[in-house]
C-alpha positions in Angstrom: -16.5 -30.2 -28.4 -13.7 -27.8 -29.2 -14.4 -24.6 -31.1 -13.1 -25.0 -34.7 -11.5 -21.6 -34.5 -9.1 -22.9 -32.0 -7.3 -24.7 -34.8 -6.4 -21.5 -36.5 -2.9 -20.2 -36.1 -2.2 -23.0 -33.6 1.5 -22.1 -33.5 0.6 -18.7 -32.1 -2.3 -19.7 -29.8 -1.7 -20.5 -26.1 -2.0 -24.2 -25.4 -2.6 -24.4 -21.6 -1.3 -27.0 -19.3 -4.0 -29.7 -18.8 -4.3 -29.0 -15.1 -5.3 -25.4 -15.7 -8.4 -26.2 -17.8 -10.8 -26.5 -14.9 -8.9 -24.5 -12.4 -11.2 -21.6 -11.4 -9.8 -18.3 -12.7 -7.1 -20.1 -14.6 -9.3 -21.7 -17.2 -8.1 -21.3 -20.7 -11.0 -19.9 -22.6 -11.4 -16.2 -21.9 -15.1 -15.1 -21.9 -15.4 -11.6 -23.2 -18.1 -9.1 -22.0 -20.6 -8.4 -24.8 -20.1 -4.7 -24.1 -16.4 -4.5 -25.1 -14.9 -5.7 -28.4 -11.4 -7.0 -27.9 -9.5 -8.2 -31.0 -7.3 -11.2 -30.7 -4.9 -9.3 -33.0 -4.7 -6.5 -30.5 -4.5 -8.0 -27.0 -2.4 -5.1 -25.7 -5.4 -2.8 -25.9 -7.5 -5.1 -23.8 -4.7 -5.6 -21.2 -4.3 -1.8 -20.7 -8.0 -1.4 -20.5 -8.2 -4.0 -17.7 -5.2 -2.4 -15.9 -7.0 1.0 -16.1 -10.1 -0.4 -14.4 -8.0 -2.0 -11.7 -6.1 1.3 -11.1 -9.3 3.3 -10.7 -10.6 0.8 -8.2 -7.3 1.0 -6.3 -7.7 4.7 -6.2 -11.1 4.7 -4.5 -10.0 1.8 -2.3 -7.4 4.0 -0.7 -9.5 7.1 -0.7 -12.0 5.3 1.5 -9.2 4.0 3.7 -8.0 7.5 4.6 -11.3 9.3 5.1 -11.1 8.7 8.8 -7.6 10.4 9.3 -8.9 13.3 7.2 -11.6 14.2 9.7 -9.9 12.8 12.9 -10.4 16.0 14.9 -14.1 15.9 14.2 -14.4 12.2 15.0 -12.4 12.6 18.2 -14.6 15.4 19.4 -17.9 13.9 18.2 -17.4 10.5 19.8 -15.3 12.0 22.8 -12.4 9.7 22.1 -9.0 9.7 23.8 -5.8 9.3 21.7 -5.7 5.6 22.4 -9.4 5.1 21.4 -8.9 7.1 18.3 -5.9 5.0 17.3 -8.0 1.9 17.9 -10.5 3.1 15.2 -7.9 2.6 12.4 -6.5 -0.6 14.1 -9.9 -2.3 13.9 -10.0 -1.6 10.2 -6.5 -3.0 9.6 -7.0 -6.0 11.8 -10.1 -7.1 9.8 -8.3 -6.3 6.6 -5.3 -8.4 7.4 -7.2 -11.4 8.8 -9.4 -11.5 5.6 -6.4 -11.2 3.2 -5.1 -14.8 3.5 -8.7 -16.1 2.9 -9.1 -14.1 -0.3 -5.5 -15.0 -1.3 -6.5 -18.7 -1.1 -9.6 -18.2 -3.2 -7.7 -15.9 -5.6 -5.3 -18.7 -6.4 -8.1 -21.2 -7.0 -11.3 -19.5 -8.2 -12.6 -16.7 -10.4 -10.8 -13.5 -9.5 -13.3 -11.1 -11.3 -16.2 -12.4 -9.1 -14.2 -12.0 -5.9 -13.1 -8.4 -6.9 -16.7 -7.4 -7.7 -18.1 -8.8 -4.5 -15.5 -7.0 -2.4 -16.1 -3.6 -4.1 -19.9 -4.0 -3.6 -19.5 -5.0 0.0 -17.2 -2.2 1.2 -19.1 0.4 -0.8 -22.4 -0.6 0.9 -20.9 -0.6 4.4 -19.2 2.7 3.9 -22.4 4.3 2.8 -24.3 2.8 5.8 -21.6 4.1 8.2 -22.5 7.7 7.2 -25.8 7.4 8.9 -24.5 6.2 12.3 -25.3 8.5 15.2 -22.6 9.6 17.7 -24.5 7.6 20.4 -23.6 4.4 18.6 -19.8 4.7 18.3 -19.3 1.0 18.6 -21.4 0.4 15.4 -19.1 2.9 13.7 -16.0 0.9 14.8 -17.7 -2.3 13.6 -18.4 -0.7 10.2 -14.8 0.2 9.7 -13.8 -3.4 10.4 -16.3 -4.6 7.8 -14.9 -2.2 5.2 -11.5 -3.6 5.9 -12.7 -7.1 5.0 -14.1 -5.9 1.6 -10.9 -4.0 0.9 -8.8 -7.1 1.5 -10.4 -8.9 -1.4 -9.2 -6.3 -3.8 -5.7 -5.6 -2.6 -4.8 -9.3 -2.5 -5.9 -10.2 -6.0 -5.6 -7.1 -8.3 -1.7 -7.1 -8.5 -1.7 -10.7 -9.6 -4.0 -9.9 -12.5 -1.6 -7.2 -13.7 1.3 -9.6 -13.3 -0.5 -12.0 -15.5 -1.3 -9.5 -18.2 2.2 -8.1 -18.8 5.7 -9.3 -19.4 8.5 -8.5 -17.0 9.6 -5.1 -18.4 6.0 -3.8 -18.8 4.9 -5.5 -15.6 7.2 -3.2 -13.5 5.8 -0.1 -15.3 2.2 -1.2 -14.9 2.7 -2.1 -11.2 4.3 1.3 -10.7 1.2 3.0 -12.2 -1.1 0.7 -10.1 0.8 1.6 -6.9 0.9 5.3 -7.7 -2.8 5.2 -6.9 -2.0 4.2 -3.3 -0.6 7.6 -2.3 -2.8 9.4 -4.7 -5.9 7.7 -3.3 -4.6 8.2 0.3 -4.1 11.9 -0.3 -7.5 12.4 -2.1 -9.0 10.6 0.9 -7.8 13.4 3.2 -8.8 16.1 0.7 -12.3 14.5 0.2 -13.0 14.1 3.9 -11.7 17.5 4.9 -13.5 19.2 2.0 -16.8 17.6 2.6 -16.7 18.3 6.3 -15.9 22.0 5.6 -18.6 22.4 2.9 -21.4 20.7 4.7 -20.3 21.3 8.3 -21.1 17.6 9.0 -18.4 14.9 8.9 -21.0 12.2 8.0 -21.0 13.5 4.4 -17.3 12.4 4.0 -18.5 8.8 3.8 -21.0 9.3 1.0 -18.8 10.0 -2.0 -16.6 6.9 -2.3 -19.6 4.5 -2.3 -20.8 6.2 -5.5 -17.3 5.9 -7.0 -17.3 2.3 -5.9 -20.5 1.7 -7.8 -18.9 3.0 -11.0 -15.9 0.8 -10.5 -18.2 -2.2 -10.1 -20.0 -1.4 -13.4 -16.6 -0.9 -15.2 -15.4 -4.2 -13.8 -18.5 -6.1 -15.0 -18.5 -4.5 -18.5 -14.8 -4.2 -19.4 -12.9 -7.0 -17.6 -13.0 -10.5 -19.1 -14.7 -13.2 -17.0 -11.5 -15.3 -16.9 -7.9 -14.2 -17.3 -5.1 -16.6 -18.3 -2.5 -17.1 -15.6 1.2 -17.2 -16.4 3.2 -20.2 -15.1 6.9 -21.0 -15.4 6.1 -23.8 -17.9 3.5 -21.7 -19.7 4.7 -18.2 -20.4 3.0 -16.0 -23.0 5.4 -13.9 -25.0 4.0 -10.9 -26.9 5.2 -11.1 -30.5 3.8 -8.7 -33.2 0.4 -8.3 -31.5 -0.1 -12.1 -31.2 0.4 -14.5 -28.4 3.1 -17.3 -28.7 3.5 -19.9 -26.0 7.0 -20.9 -24.9 7.3 -24.6 -25.4 7.9 -26.7 -22.3 11.3 -28.3 -21.9 11.2 -32.0 -22.5 11.3 -34.0 -19.3 10.0 -31.2 -17.1 7.3 -32.5 -14.8 4.2 -30.3 -14.4 3.7 -29.1 -10.9 0.6 -30.5 -9.2 -1.8 -28.5 -7.2 -0.7 -27.9 -3.6 -2.6 -27.1 -0.4 -2.5 -23.7 1.2 -0.3 -25.1 4.1 2.2 -26.5 1.6 2.4 -23.1 -0.1 2.9 -21.3 3.2 5.7 -23.7 4.2 7.4 -23.2 0.8 7.2 -19.4 1.2 8.6 -19.6 4.7 11.8 -21.1 3.2 12.1 -18.2 0.7 14.4 -15.8 2.6 14.0 -13.0 0.0 10.2 -13.1 0.6 10.6 -13.3 4.4 13.0 -10.4 4.8 11.4 -8.2 2.2 8.0 -8.8 3.9 9.5 -7.7 7.2 10.9 -4.6 5.5 7.4 -3.9 4.1 6.1 -4.4 7.7 8.4 -1.6 8.9 7.1 0.6 6.0 3.5 -0.2 7.0 4.2 0.7 10.6 5.6 4.1 9.8 3.0 5.0 7.1 0.1 3.8 9.3 1.2 6.0 12.1 1.9 9.0 9.9 -1.3 8.6 8.0 -3.4 8.5 11.2 -1.7 11.1 13.4 0.2 13.7 11.3 -2.7 16.2 10.8 -3.5 16.0 14.5 0.2 16.4 15.4 0.5 19.4 13.2 -2.6 20.9 14.7 -1.2 20.6 18.2 2.1 22.1 17.2 0.3 25.1 15.7 -1.8 25.5 18.9 1.4 25.5 21.0 3.0 28.1 18.7 -0.2 30.2 18.8 -0.7 29.9 15.0 -4.3 28.5 15.4 -6.8 28.5 18.3 -7.9 25.3 20.0 -10.8 23.5 18.3 -13.9 24.2 20.3 -16.5 24.8 17.7 -18.8 22.3 15.9 -16.5 21.6 12.9 -12.7 21.8 13.3 -10.3 23.4 10.9 -9.2 20.8 8.3 -6.4 22.8 6.6 -3.7 20.4 7.9 -5.6 17.4 6.4 -5.9 19.2 3.1 -2.1 20.2 3.0 -1.0 16.7 4.2 -3.3 15.1 1.5 -1.6 17.3 -1.2 1.8 16.3 0.1 0.8 12.6 0.1 -0.4 12.8 -3.5 2.7 14.7 -4.8 5.3 12.7 -3.0 3.5 9.5 -3.7 3.5 10.0 -7.5 7.1 11.2 -7.6 8.3 8.5 -5.2 6.8 5.6 -7.1 8.0 6.9 -10.5 11.5 7.5 -9.1 11.6 4.1 -7.5 10.5 2.3 -10.6 12.9 4.2 -12.8 15.8 3.7 -10.4 15.1 0.0 -10.2 14.9 -0.3 -14.0 18.3 1.4 -14.5 20.2 -0.1 -11.6 19.1 -3.7 -12.3 21.3 -3.5 -15.5 24.4 -3.1 -13.4 23.5 -4.8 -10.1 21.2 -7.8 -9.7 20.6 -6.8 -6.0 19.5 -3.3 -6.9 15.9 -3.6 -5.8 16.5 -4.4 -2.1 19.4 -1.9 -1.9 17.1 0.8 -3.2 14.5 -0.1 -0.6 17.1 -0.1 2.2 18.6 3.3 1.3 15.1 4.8 1.0 14.1 3.6 4.5 17.3 4.9 6.1 16.9 8.4 4.5 13.1 8.5 5.3 13.8 7.7 9.0 16.3 10.5 9.3 13.9 13.0 7.6 11.0 12.0 9.9 13.2 12.4 13.0 14.2 15.9 12.0 10.6 16.8 11.3 9.6 15.8 14.8 12.4 17.8 16.4 11.7 21.1 14.5 7.9 20.9 14.9 7.6 23.2 17.9 9.8 25.8 16.3 8.9 26.0 12.6 5.8 24.4 11.0 7.1 25.0 7.4 10.3 23.1 8.1 8.1 20.3 9.6 6.0 20.1 6.5 9.2 20.0 4.3 10.9 17.1 6.2 7.6 15.2 6.4 7.3 15.5 2.7 10.8 14.2 2.1 10.1 11.3 4.6 7.0 10.3 2.7 8.8 10.7 -0.7 11.5 8.1 0.3 8.9 5.8 1.7 6.9 6.0 -1.5 10.0 5.0 -3.5 9.6 1.4 -2.2 5.9 0.5 -3.0 6.2 -0.8 -6.5 9.8 -2.1 -6.0 8.8 -4.3 -3.0 5.9 -5.8 -5.0 8.1 -6.5 -8.0 10.5 -8.3 -5.7 7.7 -10.6 -4.5 6.6 -11.3 -8.1 10.0 -12.5 -9.3 11.1 -14.5 -6.2 7.8 -16.3 -5.8 6.6 -18.8 -8.4 3.4 -17.5 -10.2 1.0 -20.2 -8.8 1.8 -19.0 -5.3 1.7 -15.3 -5.8 -1.8 -14.6 -4.5 -1.0 -16.6 -1.4 2.3 -14.8 -1.0 0.7 -11.4 -1.4 -2.0 -12.4 1.1 0.6 -13.5 3.6 2.6 -10.4 3.1 -0.5 -8.3 3.7 -1.2 -10.3 6.9 2.3 -10.0 8.3 2.9 -6.3 7.3 -0.4 -5.2 8.8 -0.3 -7.5 11.9 3.1 -6.2 12.9 2.8 -2.8 11.1 -0.1 -0.4 10.6 -2.6 -2.5 12.5 -0.9 -1.7 15.8 1.1 1.5 15.1 -1.8 4.0 15.3 -3.0 2.5 18.5 0.5 2.2 19.9 1.2 5.9 19.2 -2.1 6.7 20.8 -1.6 4.7 24.0 2.0 6.0 24.5 0.6 9.5 24.1 -2.1 8.7 26.7 0.4 7.3 29.1 2.6 10.4 28.9 -0.3 12.8 29.3 -1.6 10.8 32.3 1.7 11.5 34.2 1.4 15.2 33.7 -1.2 17.9 34.2 -3.2 18.5 31.1 -2.1 21.3 28.9 -1.8 22.0 25.2 2.0 21.9 25.6 2.0 18.3 27.0 -0.7 17.3 24.5 1.9 18.2 21.8 4.9 16.7 23.6 3.1 13.4 24.2 2.5 13.0 20.5 6.0 14.1 19.6 7.7 11.6 21.9 5.3 8.9 20.7 6.3 9.5 17.1 10.0 8.9 17.7 9.2 5.2 17.7 8.5 5.5 13.9 12.0 6.8 13.2 13.6 3.8 14.9 11.3 1.3 13.1 12.3 2.9 9.8 15.9 2.1 10.6 15.0 -1.6 11.3 13.1 -1.7 8.0 16.3 -0.6 6.1 18.2 -3.4 7.8 15.6 -6.0 6.7 15.9 -4.9 3.1 19.7 -5.2 3.3 19.3 -8.8 4.5 17.0 -9.4 1.5 19.9 -8.5 -0.8 21.9 -11.5 0.4 19.4 -14.0 -0.9 17.6 -12.4 -3.8 19.7 -13.7 -6.7 19.4 -17.3 -5.5 15.6 -17.1 -4.8 14.9 -15.5 -8.2 16.7 -18.3 -10.0 14.7 -20.9 -8.0 11.4 -19.2 -8.9 12.3 -19.2 -12.6 13.3 -22.8 -12.4 9.9 -23.8 -10.9 
């Protein structure tokens, strides 16, 4: 029996399409937590509160992701790993992450998203805590634990952006997604700082893995208490428009047939024909390749450059100097915040004069970033300060693209396929991007060192020559975004029509 209150202000209350009423997370009636009072007359406060919880969880997600690069010297020495084996450590994490993403994308489009998010946070927090007690004798268990953390992380990264997209209209959506994605570089940078700081304070790298699980527990509590059990999805035929603090539903056009549920394979086939989605995903793949390699190897590369220049002594003691991780973490935080804000603001302004602004911004940023990274590699043996500066500019221009790329996906893909689209984008970008780039850089470095007598000079040169691959991949990424600009107007109109 229907609640009598549902008859009040019927012209302002959302009337869902029939097929959504029993459709997992898309069910109409939003069940509120008893611990948070959310007024129907002030839905904006509730939406911003939900977004804040999601942003916090995104922060610790990426903090945990980059703990390993923050203490890479300690791990390499403790487990006696070569460059290739060290790169494989991050590759295992990414491979499990990307393979799990399509599965969670499928469930996210069909079932309750809050439950999936909560289960994922609980899982990766528990595994991370457990990995802090692994002995150096069981390095294979440590590798396995990072893979399991990747699976838990995939559940969050796939679903959280779609919830934000459902909560906000197009103008605010871009702003909120920008804030959400600011926490990628912030979390990444804090991961370096946390790992290096805990290793320095305790003299034991194991403690670096014992902080984020506690933060994950807090995120889980906030998710349970503050996020509604069900969140209304937006569809092309059912769009909520915020008017004077109330919700008005746009009436469907007469004669428009409601879209039936489709299978996962049908969704994938449809997305494969969306060229804006395809090319922008390949551009994101190039970004992931570069950021994955930089995130894993830059602190170690800088350490080897400093050893060659005589600035620091080789790491022979129990705990290695983590100053490069701390500095690089700070650079990642600063450039990430500035880059995401700059990208979102540039996109907002330039869309008014050019409908192709988003992919053109991404293309330009990739080209400039590739040039900065190449210069940083070339000056590393001569001047560390200049290397830090050009690496910072390279990261800044990479960060410009994060929110813009996601916004492209959200307006060229129909809402009912967005979780699947994000999952596929995660799969492709990581499979061809940062899943392999840390390992590829490591094995190239190994191959170069194997052909020459071991020395600190060749240890540095091998990493330097390996990194040049990243500059060329960045140029390819810029080209992919240029191709996106040829199709984006047509694909956006098609998504709006559906």
